[in-house]
KEKE-3310 file (N, C-alpha, C; in steps of 0.2 Angstrom, whole numbers, plus 5000, padded with zeros to 4 digits):
npx = (5471:5463:5475:5474:5463:5465:5474:5470:5461:5466:5474:5463:5458:5463:5462:5446:5442:5448:5439:5428:5432:5433:5418:5415:5419:5413:5398:5400:5404:5394:5386:5369:5354:5341:5325:5317:5305:5290:5287:5272:5266:5272:5274:5283:5299:5305:5301:5289:5277:5278:5277:5281:5289:5282:5272:5262:5263:5273:5277:5290:5309:5318:5333:5346:5353:5349:5343:5330:5324:5322:5312:5296:5278:5276:5289:5304:5309:5325:5326:5331:5332:5333:5331:5319:5320:5321:5334:5339:5338:5332:5336:5328:5324:5317:5303:5304:5293:5285:5295:5294:5281:5283:5282:5294:5299:5289:5272:5267:5253:5243:5232:5224:5227:5215:5199:5183:5178:5175:5170:5175:5187:5187:5184:5193:5203:5201:5202:5212:5225:5223:5226:5235:5246:5239:5236:5233:5222:5211:5211:5210:5195:5190:5187:5190:5202:5197:5200:5205:5199:5187:5188:5175:5167:5160:5172:5188:5182:5195:5198:5208:5218:5213:5218:5235:5236:5236:5247:5257:5254:5258:5272:5271:5275:5272:5263:5261:5249:5240:5225:5225:5238:5241:5235:5245:5254:5259:5250:5249:5258:5251:5245:5255:5260:5251:5253:5267:5268:5261:5270:5279:5274:5270:5282:5287:5279:5275:5264:5255:5244:5240:5227:5222:5210:5203:5194:5197:5204:5195:5179:5164:5160:5162:5156:5170:5178:5188:5206:5212:5202:5201:5212:5214:5203:5206:5218:5210:5204:5217:5221:5209:5211:5227:5218:5212:5219:5227:5232:5221:5226:5236:5250:5246:5237:5223:5219:5208:5201:5187:5180:5169:5159:5148:5151:5160:5163:5152:5160:5172:5168:5163:5162:5175:5185:5184:5182:5176:5166:5169:5162:5161:5155:5150:5156:5148:5141:5148:5160:5165:5167:5177:5186:5191:5195:5207:5215:5216:5224:5237:5236:5239:5226:5217:5206:5191:5190:5175:5173:5163:5152:5157:5155:5143:5134:5125:5132:5137:5153:5167:5181:5191:5188:5187:5199:5206:5199:5206:5218:5219:5214:5225:5233:5227:5231:5244:5246:5241:5253:5250:5252:5242:5228:5209:5193:5186:5195:5192:5179:5180:5187:5182:5171:5179:5183:5170:5166:5174:5173:5162:5161:5167:5182:5198:5205:5213:5219:5223:5218)
npy = (5191:5179:5168:5169:5164:5151:5145:5146:5137:5126:5124:5123:5111:5101:5100:5101:5088:5079:5085:5078:5065:5064:5066:5056:5045:5050:5044:5029:5025:5030:5019:5012:5020:5013:5003:4998:4984:4975:4956:4954:4946:4931:4931:4923:4915:4925:4938:4948:4956:4968:4979:4994:5005:5016:5016:5012:4998:4989:4982:4969:4964:4950:4950:4940:4935:4933:4926:4912:4906:4906:4918:4921:4925:4941:4942:4953:4962:4969:4986:4989:5007:5014:5005:4997:4986:4969:4964:4961:4952:4955:4950:4939:4946:4951:4961:4978:4983:4973:4967:4976:4976:4964:4957:4960:4957:4950:4956:4965:4965:4953:4940:4940:4958:4959:4965:4954:4950:4934:4925:4928:4929:4916:4910:4917:4909:4894:4897:4900:4899:4887:4879:4881:4877:4863:4854:4843:4838:4840:4835:4822:4824:4825:4838:4854:4868:4883:4895:4910:4924:4938:4952:4962:4980:4992:5008:5004:4994:4984:4975:4978:4973:4961:4953:4957:4949:4938:4936:4939:4925:4914:4908:4909:4918:4936:4946:4961:4976:4989:4992:5006:5003:4997:5003:5009:5020:5020:5009:4992:4990:4989:4975:4968:4969:4965:4948:4947:4950:4939:4930:4931:4927:4912:4909:4912:4903:4892:4906:4921:4933:4949:4960:4978:4987:4985:4988:4998:4992:4983:4986:4987:4981:4990:4999:5009:5024:5031:5029:5026:5021:5010:5003:5000:4992:4982:4978:4970:4960:4952:4951:4942:4932:4927:4923:4912:4904:4895:4881:4871:4866:4873:4882:4897:4908:4919:4936:4950:4966:4977:4993:4994:4982:4982:4988:4980:4970:4957:4946:4945:4941:4927:4912:4901:4908:4920:4912:4913:4926:4939:4948:4964:4968:4985:4985:4979:4979:4971:4968:4982:4986:4975:4979:4992:4989:4983:4991:5001:4996:4996:5008:5022:5026:5035:5035:5039:5035:5028:5017:5009:5020:5025:5013:5007:5019:5027:5032:5028:5017:5013:5000:5008:5020:5019:5014:5029:5036:5033:5035:5051:5053:5049:5059:5072:5071:5071:5083:5091:5088:5076:5061:5052:5048:5052:5052:5064:5068:5057:5058:5074:5067:5057:5067:5076:5066:5061:5071:5076:5067:5068:5078:5074:5076:5066:5055:5052:5065:5077:5093)
npz = (4795:4788:4791:4803:4811:4805:4811:4826:4825:4824:4835:4843:4842:4847:4862:4858:4857:4865:4873:4868:4868:4884:4886:4881:4888:4899:4896:4895:4906:4912:4907:4897:4897:4906:4909:4924:4923:4918:4917:4905:4897:4888:4871:4858:4858:4855:4858:4867:4882:4887:4902:4911:4920:4923:4914:4902:4892:4881:4864:4865:4859:4866:4870:4864:4871:4885:4900:4897:4904:4913:4913:4916:4917:4925:4931:4936:4925:4915:4905:4888:4886:4873:4861:4867:4873:4880:4890:4903:4919:4935:4949:4960:4972:4988:4987:4995:5001:5006:5015:5026:5031:5037:5054:5066:5077:5090:5094:5112:5116:5121:5125:5134:5140:5133:5135:5138:5124:5123:5114:5102:5106:5104:5093:5080:5087:5084:5070:5065:5074:5078:5069:5060:5074:5077:5063:5062:5068:5061:5050:5055:5060:5046:5039:5032:5036:5040:5031:5029:5038:5041:5053:5059:5065:5075:5076:5086:5093:5097:5087:5078:5091:5093:5084:5086:5097:5092:5083:5093:5099:5093:5084:5074:5058:5056:5045:5042:5035:5028:5021:5012:5009:4996:4986:4975:4963:4950:4936:4937:4951:4961:4962:4960:4972:4981:4976:4980:4994:4997:4992:4999:5011:5012:5009:5020:5028:5043:5044:5045:5038:5040:5034:5037:5037:5024:5016:5007:4997:4994:4988:4983:4967:4953:4936:4931:4930:4926:4928:4939:4950:4940:4944:4958:4956:4948:4958:4970:4962:4959:4972:4977:4967:4973:4985:4982:4979:4989:4998:5002:5016:5021:5027:5028:5035:5032:5041:5040:5042:5045:5047:5039:5031:5027:5013:5005:4995:4989:4984:4989:5004:4999:5007:5003:5003:5014:5031:5042:5048:5058:5070:5081:5092:5099:5119:5131:5148:5158:5148:5148:5163:5164:5156:5161:5171:5164:5161:5173:5181:5184:5187:5199:5211:5219:5236:5234:5220:5208:5201:5195:5193:5179:5172:5173:5166:5152:5142:5126:5124:5117:5117:5113:5117:5132:5135:5132:5141:5151:5152:5148:5164:5170:5166:5168:5183:5186:5177:5189:5195:5206:5211:5213:5206:5205:5209:5202:5193:5183:5179:5176:5160:5156:5150:5142:5133:5128:5124:5113:5103:5103:5093:5083:5082:5081:5088:5102:5101:5109:5116)
capx = (5466:5462:5478:5474:5460:5466:5479:5466:5455:5472:5474:5458:5456:5466:5456:5441:5445:5451:5433:5423:5436:5432:5409:5415:5421:5407:5394:5404:5405:5387:5381:5367:5349:5340:5322:5313:5298:5289:5284:5267:5266:5277:5271:5287:5306:5312:5296:5286:5274:5281:5274:5285:5289:5283:5263:5261:5262:5276:5278:5295:5307:5320:5338:5348:5357:5345:5340:5325:5321:5320:5306:5291:5273:5275:5293:5304:5315:5327:5323:5334:5325:5334:5328:5316:5319:5323:5341:5343:5330:5331:5335:5321:5323:5308:5301:5307:5287:5286:5301:5292:5278:5284:5284:5301:5296:5281:5267:5266:5245:5241:5224:5224:5223:5206:5195:5178:5176:5177:5166:5176:5194:5188:5182:5196:5207:5199:5200:5216:5227:5222:5223:5242:5246:5235:5234:5231:5214:5207:5213:5205:5187:5186:5186:5194:5202:5196:5206:5206:5192:5188:5185:5171:5164:5163:5179:5187:5181:5198:5199:5218:5220:5214:5225:5241:5238:5236:5253:5259:5253:5260:5277:5271:5277:5265:5265:5252:5247:5236:5224:5226:5245:5241:5235:5251:5253:5259:5250:5252:5262:5247:5243:5263:5264:5248:5258:5274:5265:5259:5272:5283:5272:5271:5291:5288:5277:5271:5263:5247:5243:5232:5224:5218:5204:5203:5191:5202:5202:5190:5174:5160:5166:5156:5158:5175:5176:5194:5214:5213:5198:5201:5219:5211:5200:5212:5221:5204:5205:5222:5219:5204:5216:5227:5217:5211:5223:5231:5232:5216:5227:5240:5251:5249:5231:5221:5215:5206:5198:5183:5172:5162:5158:5144:5154:5163:5163:5151:5166:5179:5166:5161:5163:5181:5189:5183:5175:5173:5166:5168:5157:5166:5150:5154:5156:5141:5144:5151:5165:5166:5170:5185:5193:5193:5200:5214:5216:5219:5226:5243:5237:5237:5218:5215:5200:5186:5187:5171:5172:5155:5150:5156:5155:5135:5132:5119:5134:5139:5161:5170:5188:5197:5187:5189:5207:5206:5197:5211:5225:5217:5213:5233:5237:5226:5234:5252:5246:5240:5257:5247:5254:5234:5220:5203:5186:5186:5200:5190:5174:5185:5192:5175:5169:5181:5183:5163:5164:5176:5170:5153:5161:5171:5189:5200:5206:5221:5220:5222:5219)
capy = (5189:5169:5164:5171:5160:5143:5145:5146:5133:5118:5125:5122:5104:5097:5104:5098:5079:5078:5085:5071:5059:5066:5064:5045:5043:5047:5037:5025:5024:5028:5016:5011:5022:5006:5004:4992:4985:4968:4955:4952:4941:4929:4927:4919:4913:4931:4944:4947:4963:4971:4986:5001:5008:5024:5015:5009:4992:4987:4974:4973:4958:4948:4948:4934:4931:4934:4916:4912:4899:4910:4920:4918:4932:4944:4943:4960:4965:4978:4985:4994:5013:5016:5003:4995:4976:4964:4965:4956:4948:4958:4946:4938:4949:4951:4968:4981:4987:4970:4968:4982:4973:4959:4959:4958:4959:4949:4961:4964:4964:4945:4941:4944:4963:4960:4965:4952:4945:4930:4923:4930:4925:4905:4911:4916:4904:4890:4897:4903:4897:4879:4876:4882:4872:4854:4852:4835:4839:4845:4829:4819:4824:4828:4844:4855:4874:4889:4901:4917:4928:4944:4955:4969:4982:4999:5006:5005:4990:4978:4971:4975:4973:4955:4953:4957:4946:4931:4938:4937:4919:4909:4908:4912:4928:4940:4950:4966:4979:4991:4992:5007:5003:4990:5005:5012:5024:5016:5002:4985:4989:4988:4968:4968:4970:4958:4946:4948:4950:4931:4925:4931:4922:4906:4907:4910:4899:4895:4913:4927:4940:4954:4965:4981:4993:4982:4993:5003:4990:4976:4988:4982:4985:4993:5003:5010:5030:5032:5024:5025:5016:5001:5000:4996:4986:4974:4976:4969:4953:4950:4948:4937:4927:4925:4919:4906:4900:4892:4876:4874:4866:4878:4886:4904:4910:4929:4943:4954:4970:4986:4995:4995:4977:4982:4991:4975:4965:4949:4938:4945:4936:4922:4905:4897:4913:4921:4908:4917:4931:4938:4952:4965:4975:4989:4980:4980:4980:4965:4968:4987:4983:4971:4982:4997:4984:4980:4999:5003:4989:5000:5016:5024:5028:5037:5029:5039:5029:5021:5015:5007:5024:5024:5004:5010:5025:5026:5032:5021:5018:5007:5000:5013:5027:5017:5018:5039:5041:5031:5038:5056:5055:5051:5063:5076:5072:5073:5093:5095:5086:5074:5053:5045:5048:5054:5052:5070:5066:5051:5062:5076:5066:5056:5074:5077:5063:5060:5077:5076:5060:5071:5084:5070:5076:5059:5051:5052:5075:5082:5100)
capz = (4798:4789:4793:4811:4812:4804:4817:4833:4825:4823:4841:4849:4839:4853:4866:4857:4854:4872:4877:4866:4873:4889:4887:4878:4896:4907:4894:4897:4915:4913:4904:4893:4900:4909:4914:4926:4918:4923:4909:4907:4891:4885:4864:4859:4865:4856:4859:4874:4879:4897:4905:4910:4927:4920:4917:4898:4889:4876:4863:4864:4859:4868:4868:4863:4879:4891:4900:4893:4906:4920:4911:4917:4917:4935:4933:4935:4920:4915:4896:4887:4883:4867:4856:4871:4872:4885:4893:4908:4924:4940:4956:4964:4981:4991:4988:5002:5006:5009:5021:5031:5033:5041:5062:5070:5089:5092:5097:5118:5117:5119:5126:5142:5137:5129:5140:5138:5117:5126:5109:5097:5104:5105:5085:5080:5089:5080:5063:5064:5078:5081:5060:5062:5077:5076:5058:5060:5071:5056:5047:5060:5059:5040:5038:5030:5044:5036:5025:5032:5044:5041:5058:5058:5072:5075:5078:5092:5098:5097:5080:5079:5097:5094:5076:5087:5101:5089:5082:5101:5106:5088:5083:5066:5056:5057:5041:5043:5028:5028:5014:5008:5006:4991:4979:4972:4958:4944:4933:4938:4955:4964:4962:4959:4979:4984:4977:4982:4999:4999:4992:5006:5018:5009:5009:5028:5032:5045:5044:5045:5033:5043:5030:5039:5031:5018:5014:5003:4993:4994:4988:4979:4960:4950:4929:4932:4926:4929:4928:4948:4951:4938:4946:4964:4953:4946:4966:4971:4957:4962:4980:4975:4967:4978:4992:4980:4977:4992:4997:5009:5024:5019:5034:5028:5037:5033:5043:5035:5047:5043:5050:5035:5031:5022:5006:5003:4986:4990:4979:4996:5009:5000:5009:5000:5003:5017:5027:5045:5049:5067:5073:5085:5095:5107:5126:5137:5155:5159:5145:5151:5168:5164:5151:5165:5178:5162:5162:5180:5184:5185:5192:5207:5212:5226:5240:5232:5211:5209:5192:5192:5189:5173:5169:5171:5161:5146:5135:5123:5125:5112:5123:5114:5123:5140:5136:5131:5147:5159:5147:5151:5169:5174:5160:5174:5188:5180:5177:5197:5202:5211:5210:5212:5200:5210:5205:5199:5186:5177:5177:5168:5157:5152:5148:5138:5126:5122:5117:5105:5103:5098:5089:5078:5085:5081:5095:5105:5099:5117:5118)
cpx = (5461:5469:5479:5470:5459:5469:5475:5463:5459:5473:5469:5454:5458:5462:5448:5440:5446:5445:5425:5427:5431:5424:5411:5415:5416:5401:5396:5404:5397:5381:5373:5359:5343:5333:5320:5305:5295:5285:5277:5263:5271:5274:5276:5294:5309:5306:5292:5280:5275:5277:5281:5282:5285:5272:5263:5264:5266:5276:5283:5300:5315:5329:5342:5352:5354:5344:5333:5320:5316:5315:5298:5285:5274:5284:5297:5311:5317:5328:5326:5330:5328:5331:5321:5316:5323:5331:5345:5333:5335:5332:5332:5321:5317:5309:5302:5301:5284:5290:5298:5287:5279:5288:5288:5299:5289:5277:5267:5260:5248:5236:5221:5224:5219:5203:5187:5179:5176:5176:5170:5185:5194:5187:5190:5203:5207:5200:5208:5222:5229:5224:5233:5246:5246:5231:5230:5224:5210:5206:5207:5197:5184:5185:5189:5195:5200:5202:5210:5200:5192:5183:5181:5168:5164:5171:5181:5188:5184:5199:5208:5220:5223:5219:5232:5240:5236:5245:5257:5261:5255:5263:5277:5273:5271:5268:5259:5253:5240:5231:5224:5237:5247:5238:5243:5250:5254:5255:5253:5257:5256:5245:5251:5265:5258:5252:5265:5270:5262:5265:5278:5279:5270:5277:5292:5286:5278:5268:5256:5251:5238:5234:5221:5217:5205:5199:5192:5203:5197:5181:5171:5163:5159:5162:5167:5176:5184:5200:5214:5211:5199:5209:5216:5207:5203:5219:5218:5206:5213:5222:5214:5207:5221:5223:5210:5215:5228:5227:5228:5219:5234:5244:5252:5238:5230:5219:5213:5204:5195:5180:5168:5160:5153:5144:5157:5159:5160:5156:5172:5176:5165:5165:5169:5186:5191:5179:5172:5172:5163:5166:5160:5159:5155:5150:5149:5144:5148:5158:5168:5171:5177:5191:5195:5196:5208:5218:5220:5221:5234:5244:5238:5231:5217:5207:5191:5184:5183:5169:5166:5151:5148:5155:5147:5129:5131:5126:5137:5150:5163:5177:5190:5196:5186:5195:5210:5206:5202:5217:5224:5216:5219:5235:5234:5229:5239:5252:5246:5248:5255:5249:5248:5229:5215:5200:5183:5190:5196:5184:5176:5187:5187:5171:5170:5185:5177:5163:5170:5175:5162:5155:5166:5178:5190:5201:5213:5224:5220:5221:5221)
cpy = (5181:5166:5166:5164:5153:5143:5145:5140:5126:5120:5121:5115:5099:5097:5100:5091:5075:5079:5080:5068:5056:5062:5056:5044:5042:5042:5034:5020:5027:5022:5016:5012:5014:5006:4997:4989:4980:4965:4954:4947:4940:4926:4921:4919:4921:4940:4943:4953:4961:4977:4989:5000:5016:5020:5011:5005:4991:4980:4974:4964:4957:4948:4943:4930:4932:4927:4916:4908:4902:4917:4919:4925:4934:4945:4949:4958:4972:4978:4995:5002:5017:5012:4996:4988:4976:4964:4962:4955:4954:4950:4946:4938:4949:4960:4973:4983:4978:4966:4971:4980:4969:4961:4955:4955:4954:4954:4960:4961:4956:4945:4939:4951:4963:4960:4962:4948:4939:4923:4925:4927:4917:4905:4911:4910:4897:4891:4898:4898:4889:4876:4879:4878:4867:4854:4845:4837:4838:4840:4821:4818:4823:4829:4850:4865:4879:4892:4907:4920:4934:4947:4962:4971:4989:4999:5008:4999:4981:4975:4971:4975:4964:4951:4952:4951:4937:4931:4933:4930:4912:4911:4909:4919:4929:4946:4956:4971:4983:4992:4998:5009:5000:4994:5010:5015:5024:5009:4997:4986:4987:4977:4966:4965:4965:4954:4944:4947:4943:4928:4924:4928:4917:4905:4907:4908:4896:4903:4915:4931:4944:4958:4972:4986:4989:4984:4996:4999:4983:4980:4985:4984:4986:4998:5011:5019:5032:5029:5021:5020:5009:5000:4998:4991:4978:4974:4968:4962:4950:4945:4943:4930:4921:4921:4911:4902:4896:4886:4877:4871:4868:4882:4896:4902:4917:4931:4947:4958:4976:4985:4996:4988:4975:4987:4986:4971:4957:4944:4938:4939:4932:4915:4902:4902:4916:4918:4908:4923:4934:4947:4957:4971:4978:4986:4983:4980:4976:4968:4976:4987:4979:4976:4990:4993:4982:4986:5003:5001:4994:5007:5015:5025:5030:5035:5029:5037:5026:5022:5010:5009:5025:5018:5005:5013:5022:5027:5026:5023:5013:5007:5005:5019:5027:5019:5026:5038:5037:5034:5046:5059:5055:5057:5070:5076:5074:5083:5094:5094:5079:5065:5050:5050:5049:5052:5056:5068:5062:5056:5068:5073:5064:5061:5072:5071:5062:5066:5078:5071:5062:5075:5081:5071:5070:5058:5051:5059:5077:5089:5105)
cpz = (4796:4791:4802:4811:4812:4812:4824:4830:4827:4831:4846:4848:4844:4858:4864:4856:4861:4875:4875:4870:4881:4890:4884:4886:4901:4903:4894:4904:4917:4914:4899:4898:4901:4911:4920:4923:4923:4913:4911:4903:4889:4879:4865:4861:4862:4857:4865:4875:4887:4899:4909:4916:4928:4916:4911:4896:4883:4873:4863:4858:4865:4868:4867:4869:4884:4894:4899:4899:4910:4917:4911:4917:4924:4938:4933:4928:4919:4906:4893:4885:4877:4860:4859:4870:4882:4886:4897:4914:4931:4946:4961:4971:4984:4992:4996:5003:5009:5014:5028:5033:5038:5049:5061:5076:5086:5098:5109:5119:5116:5126:5130:5145:5136:5133:5136:5130:5119:5114:5107:5101:5102:5097:5080:5081:5085:5071:5061:5068:5077:5072:5059:5066:5078:5070:5059:5064:5068:5051:5052:5059:5052:5038:5036:5034:5037:5034:5028:5036:5041:5050:5057:5064:5070:5076:5082:5097:5100:5091:5079:5085:5097:5085:5082:5093:5098:5086:5090:5104:5099:5088:5075:5061:5055:5052:5042:5039:5030:5020:5010:5005:4999:4987:4979:4965:4953:4943:4934:4946:4961:4967:4961:4969:4980:4980:4977:4989:5001:4995:4995:5011:5018:5010:5016:5030:5036:5047:5044:5043:5037:5038:5035:5038:5025:5014:5006:4999:4990:4992:4983:4972:4957:4939:4932:4928:4923:4928:4933:4952:4948:4940:4954:4962:4953:4955:4967:4970:4958:4969:4981:4972:4974:4989:4987:4976:4981:4995:5004:5015:5023:5025:5032:5030:5035:5039:5041:5043:5043:5047:5047:5032:5025:5014:5003:4996:4989:4988:4986:5000:5007:5003:5006:4998:5010:5022:5038:5045:5055:5069:5081:5090:5101:5116:5129:5144:5158:5156:5146:5160:5169:5159:5158:5171:5172:5165:5167:5182:5187:5188:5198:5208:5220:5228:5236:5223:5215:5201:5190:5190:5183:5170:5167:5168:5154:5140:5131:5122:5120:5119:5122:5118:5131:5142:5136:5138:5153:5158:5153:5156:5172:5172:5167:5178:5188:5181:5183:5198:5204:5207:5210:5211:5204:5204:5202:5191:5180:5176:5172:5161:5152:5149:5141:5132:5124:5122:5113:5103:5099:5090:5083:5080:5085:5091:5096:5103:5105:5112:5124)
residu = (UNK:UNK:UNK:UNK:UNK:UNK:UNK:UNK:UNK:UNK:UNK:UNK:UNK:UNK:UNK:UNK:UNK:UNK:UNK:UNK:UNK:UNK:UNK:UNK:UNK:UNK:UNK:UNK:UNK:UNK:UNK:UNK:UNK:UNK:UNK:UNK:UNK:UNK:UNK:UNK:UNK:UNK:UNK:UNK:UNK:UNK:UNK:UNK:UNK:UNK:UNK:UNK:UNK:UNK:UNK:UNK:UNK:UNK:UNK:UNK:UNK:UNK:UNK:UNK:UNK:UNK:UNK:UNK:UNK:UNK:UNK:UNK:UNK:UNK:UNK:UNK:UNK:UNK:UNK:UNK:UNK:UNK:UNK:UNK:UNK:UNK:UNK:UNK:UNK:UNK:UNK:UNK:UNK:UNK:UNK:UNK:UNK:UNK:UNK:UNK:UNK:UNK:UNK:UNK:UNK:UNK:UNK:UNK:UNK:UNK:UNK:UNK:UNK:UNK:UNK:UNK:UNK:UNK:UNK:UNK:UNK:UNK:UNK:UNK:UNK:UNK:UNK:UNK:UNK:UNK:UNK:UNK:UNK:UNK:UNK:UNK:UNK:UNK:UNK:UNK:UNK:UNK:UNK:UNK:UNK:UNK:UNK:UNK:UNK:UNK:UNK:UNK:UNK:UNK:UNK:UNK:UNK:UNK:UNK:UNK:UNK:UNK:UNK:UNK:UNK:UNK:UNK:UNK:UNK:UNK:UNK:UNK:UNK:UNK:UNK:UNK:UNK:UNK:UNK:UNK:UNK:UNK:UNK:UNK:UNK:UNK:UNK:UNK:UNK:UNK:UNK:UNK:UNK:UNK:UNK:UNK:UNK:UNK:UNK:UNK:UNK:UNK:UNK:UNK:UNK:UNK:UNK:UNK:UNK:UNK:UNK:UNK:UNK:UNK:UNK:UNK:UNK:UNK:UNK:UNK:UNK:UNK:UNK:UNK:UNK:UNK:UNK:UNK:UNK:UNK:UNK:UNK:UNK:UNK:UNK:UNK:UNK:UNK:UNK:UNK:UNK:UNK:UNK:UNK:UNK:UNK:UNK:UNK:UNK:UNK:UNK:UNK:UNK:UNK:UNK:UNK:UNK:UNK:UNK:UNK:UNK:UNK:UNK:UNK:UNK:UNK:UNK:UNK:UNK:UNK:UNK:UNK:UNK:UNK:UNK:UNK:UNK:UNK:UNK:UNK:UNK:UNK:UNK:UNK:UNK:UNK:UNK:UNK:UNK:UNK:UNK:UNK:UNK:UNK:UNK:UNK:UNK:UNK:UNK:UNK:UNK:UNK:UNK:UNK:UNK:UNK:UNK:UNK:UNK:UNK:UNK:UNK:UNK:UNK:UNK:UNK:UNK:UNK:UNK:UNK:UNK:UNK:UNK:UNK:UNK:UNK:UNK:UNK:UNK:UNK:UNK:UNK:UNK:UNK:UNK:UNK:UNK:UNK:UNK:UNK:UNK:UNK:UNK:UNK:UNK:UNK:UNK:UNK:UNK:UNK:UNK:UNK:UNK:UNK:UNK:UNK:UNK:UNK:UNK:UNK:UNK:UNK:UNK:UNK:UNK:UNK:UNK)
# end
């Protein structure tokens, strides 16, 4: 029995050695486990504080073969998981999330598609367009052009539409981001994304950075009780830092938009960061008439259509409501296989849109 056991062990030994060799080859192919982090602070030539992609910060060593001339706070580094040392740098490439924000094609909307808002259009032209197209005018008169503007008002009053029209009318690169996209899962990712956004804007200047729903990150500061709240505040502080860091005559302009300007931190709105505040009120009678004309210009209307009835109504319409009424009226005509939209279609459409508005149904959701 003992001799048989020894014989079997001798026979299995080459197989075990081969399995160990195969495991070694697999480990070599996989390479050493690495994680991606950010360099927070350089202590000396051989040590630094880094934040890993999973959140915590570490005091780590820097291996001798790393190019220390390229190490600077904020850069992306490779970190060895077992010994927690910086072993390399990631190439300075554009963050994929920022690449998505760039508007490759100019929006189709132009100033001609905006009903009314003549004063708002004039203000945004003076604050955003003119400094990019004719900066010498500001030098000649001896004033500094505004760094940015904020558009505020009721939902559906044309804030985003005007920002699209600015992108259409200028050759500047247009970077659009929603405020909630700046709130990231891991510690430090939000401020990093803000830095990357403005770095790309500077590289692609002249450029316009449009941040919609800025109230997602720009609310008033208070004592935060959770890590998520503190991270949102850090993201806003980085945004304030970037707004302060622009050259006064730089080729990067900022447009912010919000429905709740009263909730924003005063530091974000102070002159020097956001120099012009543009209010978007609900449309008056003249503006309503113009918006109805824009949205019905390509519609085939029956002879009995009287748009003045809807223009003069006491109901409060936003520009988005008027567009929804025109769209719904066209859908009602198509439902009955008619190629002309009647006055009754507009009345039914108005009732439907206003009912959904009062009941709090999201715009664009048709029953």
